[in-house]
PDB file of N, CA, C and O in Angstrom:
ATOM      1  N   MET A   1       0.812  -1.193   0.000  1.00  0.00           N
ATOM      2  CA  MET A   1       0.000   0.000   0.000  1.00  0.00           C
ATOM      3  C   MET A   1       0.859   1.263   0.000  1.00  0.00           C
ATOM      4  O   MET A   1       0.359   2.358  -0.256  1.00  0.00           O
ATOM      5  N   ARG A   2       2.133   1.110   0.283  1.00  0.00           N
ATOM      6  CA  ARG A   2       3.017   2.276   0.346  1.00  0.00           C
ATOM      7  C   ARG A   2       2.998   3.156  -0.899  1.00  0.00           C
ATOM      8  O   ARG A   2       3.033   4.380  -0.773  1.00  0.00           O
ATOM      9  N   PRO A   3       2.945   2.578  -2.088  1.00  0.00           N
ATOM     10  CA  PRO A   3       2.964   3.453  -3.269  1.00  0.00           C
ATOM     11  C   PRO A   3       1.785   4.430  -3.333  1.00  0.00           C
ATOM     12  O   PRO A   3       1.833   5.425  -4.056  1.00  0.00           O
ATOM     13  N   TYR A   4       0.740   4.141  -2.578  1.00  0.00           N
ATOM     14  CA  TYR A   4      -0.470   4.958  -2.631  1.00  0.00           C
ATOM     15  C   TYR A   4      -0.622   5.869  -1.411  1.00  0.00           C
ATOM     16  O   TYR A   4      -1.554   6.670  -1.348  1.00  0.00           O
ATOM     17  N   ALA A   5       0.270   5.751  -0.467  1.00  0.00           N
ATOM     18  CA  ALA A   5       0.130   6.446   0.820  1.00  0.00           C
ATOM     19  C   ALA A   5       0.139   7.962   0.700  1.00  0.00           C
ATOM     20  O   ALA A   5      -0.496   8.642   1.507  1.00  0.00           O
ATOM     21  N   GLU A   6       0.836   8.503  -0.276  1.00  0.00           N
ATOM     22  CA  GLU A   6       0.882   9.956  -0.412  1.00  0.00           C
ATOM     23  C   GLU A   6      -0.468  10.527  -0.849  1.00  0.00           C
ATOM     24  O   GLU A   6      -0.890  11.579  -0.370  1.00  0.00           O
ATOM     25  N   GLU A   7      -1.127   9.838  -1.744  1.00  0.00           N
ATOM     26  CA  GLU A   7      -2.426  10.311  -2.239  1.00  0.00           C
ATOM     27  C   GLU A   7      -3.572   9.907  -1.314  1.00  0.00           C
ATOM     28  O   GLU A   7      -4.538  10.654  -1.162  1.00  0.00           O
ATOM     29  N   TYR A   8      -3.471   8.737  -0.699  1.00  0.00           N
ATOM     30  CA  TYR A   8      -4.519   8.216   0.174  1.00  0.00           C
ATOM     31  C   TYR A   8      -3.946   8.132   1.586  1.00  0.00           C
ATOM     32  O   TYR A   8      -3.410   7.099   1.987  1.00  0.00           O
ATOM     33  N   LEU A   9      -4.062   9.215   2.326  1.00  0.00           N
ATOM     34  CA  LEU A   9      -3.390   9.349   3.615  1.00  0.00           C
ATOM     35  C   LEU A   9      -3.950   8.450   4.705  1.00  0.00           C
ATOM     36  O   LEU A   9      -3.231   8.101   5.641  1.00  0.00           O
ATOM     37  N   ALA A  10      -5.202   8.072   4.606  1.00  0.00           N
ATOM     38  CA  ALA A  10      -5.828   7.244   5.642  1.00  0.00           C
ATOM     39  C   ALA A  10      -6.045   5.833   5.102  1.00  0.00           C
ATOM     40  O   ALA A  10      -6.325   5.643   3.919  1.00  0.00           O
ATOM     41  N   HIS A  11      -5.912   4.858   5.981  1.00  0.00           N
ATOM     42  CA  HIS A  11      -6.099   3.461   5.621  1.00  0.00           C
ATOM     43  C   HIS A  11      -7.168   2.887   6.542  1.00  0.00           C
ATOM     44  O   HIS A  11      -7.052   2.961   7.765  1.00  0.00           O
ATOM     45  N   LEU A  12      -8.193   2.324   5.954  1.00  0.00           N
ATOM     46  CA  LEU A  12      -9.321   1.781   6.693  1.00  0.00           C
ATOM     47  C   LEU A  12      -9.249   0.257   6.729  1.00  0.00           C
ATOM     48  O   LEU A  12      -8.960  -0.387   5.721  1.00  0.00           O
ATOM     49  N   HIS A  13      -9.512  -0.296   7.883  1.00  0.00           N
ATOM     50  CA  HIS A  13      -9.721  -1.741   8.009  1.00  0.00           C
ATOM     51  C   HIS A  13     -11.087  -1.904   8.674  1.00  0.00           C
ATOM     52  O   HIS A  13     -11.324  -1.375   9.760  1.00  0.00           O
ATOM     53  N   ILE A  14     -11.965  -2.628   8.025  1.00  0.00           N
ATOM     54  CA  ILE A  14     -13.306  -2.818   8.564  1.00  0.00           C
ATOM     55  C   ILE A  14     -13.624  -4.309   8.575  1.00  0.00           C
ATOM     56  O   ILE A  14     -13.380  -5.014   7.596  1.00  0.00           O
ATOM     57  N   ASP A  15     -14.164  -4.776   9.678  1.00  0.00           N
ATOM     58  CA  ASP A  15     -14.522  -6.189   9.816  1.00  0.00           C
ATOM     59  C   ASP A  15     -15.751  -6.253  10.720  1.00  0.00           C
ATOM     60  O   ASP A  15     -15.657  -6.006  11.922  1.00  0.00           O
ATOM     61  N   ILE A  16     -16.880  -6.580  10.150  1.00  0.00           N
ATOM     62  CA  ILE A  16     -18.131  -6.641  10.907  1.00  0.00           C
ATOM     63  C   ILE A  16     -18.518  -8.097  11.102  1.00  0.00           C
ATOM     64  O   ILE A  16     -18.523  -8.879  10.152  1.00  0.00           O
ATOM     65  N   ASP A  17     -18.838  -8.451  12.318  1.00  0.00           N
ATOM     66  CA  ASP A  17     -19.252  -9.802  12.654  1.00  0.00           C
ATOM     67  C   ASP A  17     -20.394 -10.232  11.738  1.00  0.00           C
ATOM     68  O   ASP A  17     -21.285  -9.443  11.424  1.00  0.00           O
ATOM     69  N   SER A  18     -20.354 -11.480  11.320  1.00  0.00           N
ATOM     70  CA  SER A  18     -21.348 -11.977  10.363  1.00  0.00           C
ATOM     71  C   SER A  18     -22.784 -11.825  10.858  1.00  0.00           C
ATOM     72  O   SER A  18     -23.697 -11.690  10.043  1.00  0.00           O
ATOM     73  N   ASP A  19     -23.008 -11.844  12.168  1.00  0.00           N
ATOM     74  CA  ASP A  19     -24.355 -11.660  12.711  1.00  0.00           C
ATOM     75  C   ASP A  19     -24.895 -10.252  12.466  1.00  0.00           C
ATOM     76  O   ASP A  19     -26.104 -10.034  12.543  1.00  0.00           O
ATOM     77  N   TYR A  20     -24.022  -9.305  12.174  1.00  0.00           N
ATOM     78  CA  TYR A  20     -24.428  -7.910  12.015  1.00  0.00           C
ATOM     79  C   TYR A  20     -24.259  -7.387  10.588  1.00  0.00           C
ATOM     80  O   TYR A  20     -24.530  -6.216  10.324  1.00  0.00           O
ATOM     81  N   ARG A  21     -23.821  -8.229   9.685  1.00  0.00           N
ATOM     82  CA  ARG A  21     -23.670  -7.805   8.294  1.00  0.00           C
ATOM     83  C   ARG A  21     -25.037  -7.628   7.653  1.00  0.00           C
ATOM     84  O   ARG A  21     -26.007  -8.288   8.025  1.00  0.00           O
ATOM     85  N   GLY A  22     -25.091  -6.727   6.686  1.00  0.00           N
ATOM     86  CA  GLY A  22     -26.333  -6.488   5.966  1.00  0.00           C
ATOM     87  C   GLY A  22     -27.287  -5.557   6.682  1.00  0.00           C
ATOM     88  O   GLY A  22     -28.440  -5.419   6.274  1.00  0.00           O
ATOM     89  N   LYS A  23     -26.830  -4.920   7.734  1.00  0.00           N
ATOM     90  CA  LYS A  23     -27.684  -4.009   8.509  1.00  0.00           C
ATOM     91  C   LYS A  23     -27.286  -2.544   8.332  1.00  0.00           C
ATOM     92  O   LYS A  23     -27.805  -1.667   9.022  1.00  0.00           O
ATOM     93  N   GLY A  24     -26.364  -2.287   7.407  1.00  0.00           N
ATOM     94  CA  GLY A  24     -25.968  -0.912   7.129  1.00  0.00           C
ATOM     95  C   GLY A  24     -24.852  -0.372   8.011  1.00  0.00           C
ATOM     96  O   GLY A  24     -24.503   0.804   7.906  1.00  0.00           O
ATOM     97  N   LEU A  25     -24.289  -1.201   8.874  1.00  0.00           N
ATOM     98  CA  LEU A  25     -23.250  -0.725   9.786  1.00  0.00           C
ATOM     99  C   LEU A  25     -21.959  -0.356   9.047  1.00  0.00           C
ATOM    100  O   LEU A  25     -21.337   0.661   9.354  1.00  0.00           O
ATOM    101  N   GLY A  26     -21.562  -1.168   8.088  1.00  0.00           N
ATOM    102  CA  GLY A  26     -20.344  -0.872   7.325  1.00  0.00           C
ATOM    103  C   GLY A  26     -20.466   0.433   6.578  1.00  0.00           C
ATOM    104  O   GLY A  26     -19.537   1.241   6.569  1.00  0.00           O
ATOM    105  N   ARG A  27     -21.602   0.641   5.955  1.00  0.00           N
ATOM    106  CA  ARG A  27     -21.844   1.896   5.222  1.00  0.00           C
ATOM    107  C   ARG A  27     -21.793   3.083   6.179  1.00  0.00           C
ATOM    108  O   ARG A  27     -21.190   4.109   5.866  1.00  0.00           O
ATOM    109  N   LYS A  28     -22.417   2.948   7.330  1.00  0.00           N
ATOM    110  CA  LYS A  28     -22.416   4.049   8.315  1.00  0.00           C
ATOM    111  C   LYS A  28     -21.006   4.355   8.808  1.00  0.00           C
ATOM    112  O   LYS A  28     -20.636   5.520   8.955  1.00  0.00           O
ATOM    113  N   LEU A  29     -20.224   3.317   9.062  1.00  0.00           N
ATOM    114  CA  LEU A  29     -18.846   3.525   9.506  1.00  0.00           C
ATOM    115  C   LEU A  29     -18.023   4.257   8.445  1.00  0.00           C
ATOM    116  O   LEU A  29     -17.289   5.195   8.754  1.00  0.00           O
ATOM    117  N   ILE A  30     -18.153   3.822   7.209  1.00  0.00           N
ATOM    118  CA  ILE A  30     -17.389   4.444   6.134  1.00  0.00           C
ATOM    119  C   ILE A  30     -17.849   5.878   5.901  1.00  0.00           C
ATOM    120  O   ILE A  30     -17.018   6.761   5.690  1.00  0.00           O
ATOM    121  N   GLU A  31     -19.143   6.123   5.935  1.00  0.00           N
ATOM    122  CA  GLU A  31     -19.644   7.490   5.750  1.00  0.00           C
ATOM    123  C   GLU A  31     -19.175   8.408   6.868  1.00  0.00           C
ATOM    124  O   GLU A  31     -18.815   9.557   6.614  1.00  0.00           O
ATOM    125  N   ALA A  32     -19.176   7.914   8.107  1.00  0.00           N
ATOM    126  CA  ALA A  32     -18.697   8.721   9.238  1.00  0.00           C
ATOM    127  C   ALA A  32     -17.217   9.039   9.076  1.00  0.00           C
ATOM    128  O   ALA A  32     -16.791  10.168   9.322  1.00  0.00           O
ATOM    129  N   LEU A  33     -16.436   8.050   8.662  1.00  0.00           N
ATOM    130  CA  LEU A  33     -15.009   8.284   8.431  1.00  0.00           C
ATOM    131  C   LEU A  33     -14.797   9.295   7.314  1.00  0.00           C
ATOM    132  O   LEU A  33     -13.966  10.194   7.439  1.00  0.00           O
ATOM    133  N   LYS A  34     -15.544   9.155   6.224  1.00  0.00           N
ATOM    134  CA  LYS A  34     -15.432  10.100   5.107  1.00  0.00           C
ATOM    135  C   LYS A  34     -15.668  11.528   5.569  1.00  0.00           C
ATOM    136  O   LYS A  34     -14.900  12.429   5.232  1.00  0.00           O
ATOM    137  N   GLU A  35     -16.715  11.734   6.328  1.00  0.00           N
ATOM    138  CA  GLU A  35     -17.040  13.085   6.788  1.00  0.00           C
ATOM    139  C   GLU A  35     -15.947  13.652   7.685  1.00  0.00           C
ATOM    140  O   GLU A  35     -15.590  14.825   7.575  1.00  0.00           O
ATOM    141  N   GLN A  36     -15.418  12.814   8.573  1.00  0.00           N
ATOM    142  CA  GLN A  36     -14.352  13.284   9.459  1.00  0.00           C
ATOM    143  C   GLN A  36     -13.079  13.592   8.674  1.00  0.00           C
ATOM    144  O   GLN A  36     -12.423  14.602   8.927  1.00  0.00           O
ATOM    145  N   LEU A  37     -12.732  12.738   7.735  1.00  0.00           N
ATOM    146  CA  LEU A  37     -11.542  12.980   6.931  1.00  0.00           C
ATOM    147  C   LEU A  37     -11.677  14.255   6.104  1.00  0.00           C
ATOM    148  O   LEU A  37     -10.706  14.994   5.944  1.00  0.00           O
ATOM    149  N   LYS A  38     -12.866  14.518   5.580  1.00  0.00           N
ATOM    150  CA  LYS A  38     -13.096  15.757   4.835  1.00  0.00           C
ATOM    151  C   LYS A  38     -12.880  16.972   5.734  1.00  0.00           C
ATOM    152  O   LYS A  38     -12.279  17.959   5.309  1.00  0.00           O
ATOM    153  N   LYS A  39     -13.366  16.905   6.969  1.00  0.00           N
ATOM    154  CA  LYS A  39     -13.176  18.005   7.924  1.00  0.00           C
ATOM    155  C   LYS A  39     -11.702  18.240   8.204  1.00  0.00           C
ATOM    156  O   LYS A  39     -11.281  19.369   8.454  1.00  0.00           O
ATOM    157  N   GLU A  40     -10.926  17.172   8.163  1.00  0.00           N
ATOM    158  CA  GLU A  40      -9.488  17.250   8.435  1.00  0.00           C
ATOM    159  C   GLU A  40      -8.682  17.546   7.163  1.00  0.00           C
ATOM    160  O   GLU A  40      -7.451  17.558   7.190  1.00  0.00           O
ATOM    161  N   ASN A  41      -9.386  17.783   6.055  1.00  0.00           N
ATOM    162  CA  ASN A  41      -8.766  18.076   4.759  1.00  0.00           C
ATOM    163  C   ASN A  41      -7.900  16.950   4.219  1.00  0.00           C
ATOM    164  O   ASN A  41      -6.931  17.191   3.500  1.00  0.00           O
ATOM    165  N   VAL A  42      -8.253  15.720   4.570  1.00  0.00           N
ATOM    166  CA  VAL A  42      -7.594  14.555   3.992  1.00  0.00           C
ATOM    167  C   VAL A  42      -8.221  14.342   2.616  1.00  0.00           C
ATOM    168  O   VAL A  42      -9.444  14.345   2.482  1.00  0.00           O
ATOM    169  N   LYS A  43      -7.401  14.160   1.619  1.00  0.00           N
ATOM    170  CA  LYS A  43      -7.888  14.118   0.238  1.00  0.00           C
ATOM    171  C   LYS A  43      -8.293  12.733  -0.247  1.00  0.00           C
ATOM    172  O   LYS A  43      -8.901  12.615  -1.311  1.00  0.00           O
ATOM    173  N   GLY A  44      -7.972  11.678   0.506  1.00  0.00           N
ATOM    174  CA  GLY A  44      -8.355  10.345   0.078  1.00  0.00           C
ATOM    175  C   GLY A  44      -8.008   9.299   1.115  1.00  0.00           C
ATOM    176  O   GLY A  44      -7.185   9.529   2.001  1.00  0.00           O
ATOM    177  N   PHE A  45      -8.653   8.137   0.993  1.00  0.00           N
ATOM    178  CA  PHE A  45      -8.338   7.019   1.876  1.00  0.00           C
ATOM    179  C   PHE A  45      -8.438   5.710   1.108  1.00  0.00           C
ATOM    180  O   PHE A  45      -9.021   5.649   0.026  1.00  0.00           O
ATOM    181  N   MET A  46      -7.858   4.668   1.687  1.00  0.00           N
ATOM    182  CA  MET A  46      -7.767   3.396   0.981  1.00  0.00           C
ATOM    183  C   MET A  46      -8.024   2.229   1.925  1.00  0.00           C
ATOM    184  O   MET A  46      -8.036   2.378   3.147  1.00  0.00           O
ATOM    185  N   LEU A  47      -8.228   1.074   1.323  1.00  0.00           N
ATOM    186  CA  LEU A  47      -8.416  -0.166   2.062  1.00  0.00           C
ATOM    187  C   LEU A  47      -8.075  -1.326   1.158  1.00  0.00           C
ATOM    188  O   LEU A  47      -7.904  -1.154  -0.049  1.00  0.00           O
ATOM    189  N   CYS A  48      -7.978  -2.496   1.733  1.00  0.00           N
ATOM    190  CA  CYS A  48      -7.681  -3.722   0.983  1.00  0.00           C
ATOM    191  C   CYS A  48      -8.810  -4.718   1.152  1.00  0.00           C
ATOM    192  O   CYS A  48      -9.520  -4.712   2.158  1.00  0.00           O
ATOM    193  N   ALA A  49      -8.963  -5.565   0.166  1.00  0.00           N
ATOM    194  CA  ALA A  49      -9.921  -6.676   0.246  1.00  0.00           C
ATOM    195  C   ALA A  49      -9.271  -7.894  -0.386  1.00  0.00           C
ATOM    196  O   ALA A  49      -8.627  -7.799  -1.431  1.00  0.00           O
ATOM    197  N   ALA A  50      -9.446  -9.028   0.252  1.00  0.00           N
ATOM    198  CA  ALA A  50      -8.933 -10.272  -0.310  1.00  0.00           C
ATOM    199  C   ALA A  50      -9.541 -10.503  -1.683  1.00  0.00           C
ATOM    200  O   ALA A  50     -10.725 -10.241  -1.896  1.00  0.00           O
ATOM    201  N   ARG A  51      -8.743 -10.985  -2.600  1.00  0.00           N
ATOM    202  CA  ARG A  51      -9.227 -11.250  -3.966  1.00  0.00           C
ATOM    203  C   ARG A  51     -10.416 -12.201  -3.976  1.00  0.00           C
ATOM    204  O   ARG A  51     -11.234 -12.167  -4.895  1.00  0.00           O
ATOM    205  N   THR A  52     -10.514 -13.041  -2.964  1.00  0.00           N
ATOM    206  CA  THR A  52     -11.586 -14.036  -2.894  1.00  0.00           C
ATOM    207  C   THR A  52     -12.842 -13.517  -2.197  1.00  0.00           C
ATOM    208  O   THR A  52     -13.844 -14.228  -2.127  1.00  0.00           O
ATOM    209  N   ASN A  53     -12.803 -12.295  -1.685  1.00  0.00           N
ATOM    210  CA  ASN A  53     -13.931 -11.746  -0.930  1.00  0.00           C
ATOM    211  C   ASN A  53     -14.846 -10.933  -1.856  1.00  0.00           C
ATOM    212  O   ASN A  53     -14.853  -9.702  -1.829  1.00  0.00           O
ATOM    213  N   ASP A  54     -15.607 -11.653  -2.668  1.00  0.00           N
ATOM    214  CA  ASP A  54     -16.479 -11.000  -3.651  1.00  0.00           C
ATOM    215  C   ASP A  54     -17.487 -10.056  -3.008  1.00  0.00           C
ATOM    216  O   ASP A  54     -17.801  -9.006  -3.570  1.00  0.00           O
ATOM    217  N   HIS A  55     -17.992 -10.420  -1.843  1.00  0.00           N
ATOM    218  CA  HIS A  55     -18.967  -9.568  -1.158  1.00  0.00           C
ATOM    219  C   HIS A  55     -18.357  -8.211  -0.813  1.00  0.00           C
ATOM    220  O   HIS A  55     -18.950  -7.171  -1.096  1.00  0.00           O
ATOM    221  N   ALA A  56     -17.178  -8.223  -0.206  1.00  0.00           N
ATOM    222  CA  ALA A  56     -16.528  -6.966   0.166  1.00  0.00           C
ATOM    223  C   ALA A  56     -16.162  -6.147  -1.066  1.00  0.00           C
ATOM    224  O   ALA A  56     -16.340  -4.929  -1.074  1.00  0.00           O
ATOM    225  N   ILE A  57     -15.660  -6.793  -2.089  1.00  0.00           N
ATOM    226  CA  ILE A  57     -15.277  -6.090  -3.313  1.00  0.00           C
ATOM    227  C   ILE A  57     -16.481  -5.375  -3.903  1.00  0.00           C
ATOM    228  O   ILE A  57     -16.391  -4.203  -4.269  1.00  0.00           O
ATOM    229  N   GLY A  58     -17.599  -6.066  -3.997  1.00  0.00           N
ATOM    230  CA  GLY A  58     -18.823  -5.443  -4.513  1.00  0.00           C
ATOM    231  C   GLY A  58     -19.300  -4.302  -3.634  1.00  0.00           C
ATOM    232  O   GLY A  58     -19.743  -3.268  -4.135  1.00  0.00           O
ATOM    233  N   PHE A  59     -19.211  -4.488  -2.331  1.00  0.00           N
ATOM    234  CA  PHE A  59     -19.619  -3.464  -1.375  1.00  0.00           C
ATOM    235  C   PHE A  59     -18.786  -2.200  -1.538  1.00  0.00           C
ATOM    236  O   PHE A  59     -19.331  -1.098  -1.604  1.00  0.00           O
ATOM    237  N   TYR A  60     -17.476  -2.355  -1.602  1.00  0.00           N
ATOM    238  CA  TYR A  60     -16.608  -1.185  -1.725  1.00  0.00           C
ATOM    239  C   TYR A  60     -16.822  -0.461  -3.051  1.00  0.00           C
ATOM    240  O   TYR A  60     -16.825   0.769  -3.096  1.00  0.00           O
ATOM    241  N   LYS A  61     -17.000  -1.214  -4.118  1.00  0.00           N
ATOM    242  CA  LYS A  61     -17.272  -0.586  -5.421  1.00  0.00           C
ATOM    243  C   LYS A  61     -18.593   0.174  -5.381  1.00  0.00           C
ATOM    244  O   LYS A  61     -18.698   1.275  -5.921  1.00  0.00           O
ATOM    245  N   LYS A  62     -19.586  -0.407  -4.750  1.00  0.00           N
ATOM    246  CA  LYS A  62     -20.903   0.231  -4.638  1.00  0.00           C
ATOM    247  C   LYS A  62     -20.810   1.566  -3.888  1.00  0.00           C
ATOM    248  O   LYS A  62     -21.555   2.501  -4.178  1.00  0.00           O
ATOM    249  N   LEU A  63     -19.888   1.642  -2.925  1.00  0.00           N
ATOM    250  CA  LEU A  63     -19.722   2.873  -2.152  1.00  0.00           C
ATOM    251  C   LEU A  63     -18.862   3.913  -2.860  1.00  0.00           C
ATOM    252  O   LEU A  63     -18.723   5.037  -2.378  1.00  0.00           O
ATOM    253  N   GLY A  64     -18.286   3.545  -4.000  1.00  0.00           N
ATOM    254  CA  GLY A  64     -17.515   4.509  -4.772  1.00  0.00           C
ATOM    255  C   GLY A  64     -16.009   4.340  -4.736  1.00  0.00           C
ATOM    256  O   GLY A  64     -15.280   5.171  -5.277  1.00  0.00           O
ATOM    257  N   PHE A  65     -15.533   3.275  -4.106  1.00  0.00           N
ATOM    258  CA  PHE A  65     -14.094   3.005  -4.123  1.00  0.00           C
ATOM    259  C   PHE A  65     -13.695   2.501  -5.501  1.00  0.00           C
ATOM    260  O   PHE A  65     -14.470   1.826  -6.179  1.00  0.00           O
ATOM    261  N   GLU A  66     -12.479   2.838  -5.904  1.00  0.00           N
ATOM    262  CA  GLU A  66     -11.936   2.355  -7.164  1.00  0.00           C
ATOM    263  C   GLU A  66     -10.709   1.506  -6.883  1.00  0.00           C
ATOM    264  O   GLU A  66      -9.935   1.795  -5.970  1.00  0.00           O
ATOM    265  N   ARG A  67     -10.541   0.467  -7.667  1.00  0.00           N
ATOM    266  CA  ARG A  67      -9.358  -0.376  -7.493  1.00  0.00           C
ATOM    267  C   ARG A  67      -8.137   0.383  -7.993  1.00  0.00           C
ATOM    268  O   ARG A  67      -8.098   0.819  -9.144  1.00  0.00           O
ATOM    269  N   ILE A  68      -7.145   0.541  -7.130  1.00  0.00           N
ATOM    270  CA  ILE A  68      -5.947   1.304  -7.478  1.00  0.00           C
ATOM    271  C   ILE A  68      -4.695   0.428  -7.525  1.00  0.00           C
ATOM    272  O   ILE A  68      -3.642   0.881  -7.973  1.00  0.00           O
ATOM    273  N   GLY A  69      -4.799  -0.805  -7.072  1.00  0.00           N
ATOM    274  CA  GLY A  69      -3.641  -1.693  -7.093  1.00  0.00           C
ATOM    275  C   GLY A  69      -4.025  -3.086  -6.665  1.00  0.00           C
ATOM    276  O   GLY A  69      -5.180  -3.363  -6.340  1.00  0.00           O
ATOM    277  N   GLU A  70      -3.037  -3.957  -6.672  1.00  0.00           N
ATOM    278  CA  GLU A  70      -3.271  -5.341  -6.282  1.00  0.00           C
ATOM    279  C   GLU A  70      -1.946  -6.024  -5.999  1.00  0.00           C
ATOM    280  O   GLU A  70      -0.886  -5.566  -6.422  1.00  0.00           O
ATOM    281  N   ASP A  71      -2.030  -7.117  -5.282  1.00  0.00           N
ATOM    282  CA  ASP A  71      -0.901  -8.013  -5.129  1.00  0.00           C
ATOM    283  C   ASP A  71      -1.445  -9.432  -5.267  1.00  0.00           C
ATOM    284  O   ASP A  71      -2.573  -9.609  -5.727  1.00  0.00           O
ATOM    285  N   LYS A  72      -0.683 -10.428  -4.887  1.00  0.00           N
ATOM    286  CA  LYS A  72      -1.103 -11.814  -5.099  1.00  0.00           C
ATOM    287  C   LYS A  72      -2.350 -12.197  -4.312  1.00  0.00           C
ATOM    288  O   LYS A  72      -3.101 -13.077  -4.733  1.00  0.00           O
ATOM    289  N   GLN A  73      -2.582 -11.537  -3.160  1.00  0.00           N
ATOM    290  CA  GLN A  73      -3.675 -11.943  -2.283  1.00  0.00           C
ATOM    291  C   GLN A  73      -4.831 -10.959  -2.192  1.00  0.00           C
ATOM    292  O   GLN A  73      -5.938 -11.347  -1.819  1.00  0.00           O
ATOM    293  N   GLU A  74      -4.598  -9.695  -2.525  1.00  0.00           N
ATOM    294  CA  GLU A  74      -5.661  -8.709  -2.304  1.00  0.00           C
ATOM    295  C   GLU A  74      -5.662  -7.596  -3.342  1.00  0.00           C
ATOM    296  O   GLU A  74      -4.690  -7.365  -4.061  1.00  0.00           O
ATOM    297  N   TYR A  75      -6.795  -6.925  -3.380  1.00  0.00           N
ATOM    298  CA  TYR A  75      -6.948  -5.720  -4.185  1.00  0.00           C
ATOM    299  C   TYR A  75      -6.879  -4.523  -3.248  1.00  0.00           C
ATOM    300  O   TYR A  75      -7.306  -4.592  -2.096  1.00  0.00           O
ATOM    301  N   ILE A  76      -6.345  -3.443  -3.754  1.00  0.00           N
ATOM    302  CA  ILE A  76      -6.271  -2.194  -2.988  1.00  0.00           C
ATOM    303  C   ILE A  76      -7.258  -1.229  -3.633  1.00  0.00           C
ATOM    304  O   ILE A  76      -7.238  -1.008  -4.843  1.00  0.00           O
ATOM    305  N   PHE A  77      -8.121  -0.661  -2.795  1.00  0.00           N
ATOM    306  CA  PHE A  77      -9.132   0.279  -3.251  1.00  0.00           C
ATOM    307  C   PHE A  77      -8.864   1.640  -2.646  1.00  0.00           C
ATOM    308  O   PHE A  77      -8.416   1.742  -1.504  1.00  0.00           O
ATOM    309  N   GLY A  78      -9.138   2.683  -3.407  1.00  0.00           N
ATOM    310  CA  GLY A  78      -8.979   4.033  -2.907  1.00  0.00           C
ATOM    311  C   GLY A  78     -10.193   4.877  -3.226  1.00  0.00           C
ATOM    312  O   GLY A  78     -10.951   4.587  -4.151  1.00  0.00           O
ATOM    313  N   MET A  79     -10.361   5.922  -2.445  1.00  0.00           N
ATOM    314  CA  MET A  79     -11.445   6.880  -2.667  1.00  0.00           C
ATOM    315  C   MET A  79     -10.886   8.291  -2.458  1.00  0.00           C
ATOM    316  O   MET A  79     -10.309   8.603  -1.416  1.00  0.00           O
ATOM    317  N   ASN A  80     -11.073   9.124  -3.467  1.00  0.00           N
ATOM    318  CA  ASN A  80     -10.712  10.533  -3.324  1.00  0.00           C
ATOM    319  C   ASN A  80     -11.860  11.283  -2.689  1.00  0.00           C
ATOM    320  O   ASN A  80     -13.028  11.001  -2.957  1.00  0.00           O
ATOM    321  N   LEU A  81     -11.524  12.231  -1.853  1.00  0.00           N
ATOM    322  CA  LEU A  81     -12.561  13.008  -1.163  1.00  0.00           C
ATOM    323  C   LEU A  81     -12.633  14.421  -1.695  1.00  0.00           C
ATOM    324  O   LEU A  81     -13.450  15.215  -1.229  1.00  0.00           O
TER     325      LEU A  81
END
């Protein structure tokens, strides 16, 4: 993720227990982070998802993240603010 650190200053890791998925918690967490980062004048943030995690990949794309990189095990997504 280092090559992207200058443009995407914040790195998000999100993991919601399976009993609570699908209830909008992930979206709320990401939206709250976005708003706070905007207040702090951070221009972008990023996260990773395992290549095999189709649910997370679809979720992040739906929220507006774009794939900015990859390695053997995961995709790196970024969002400009």
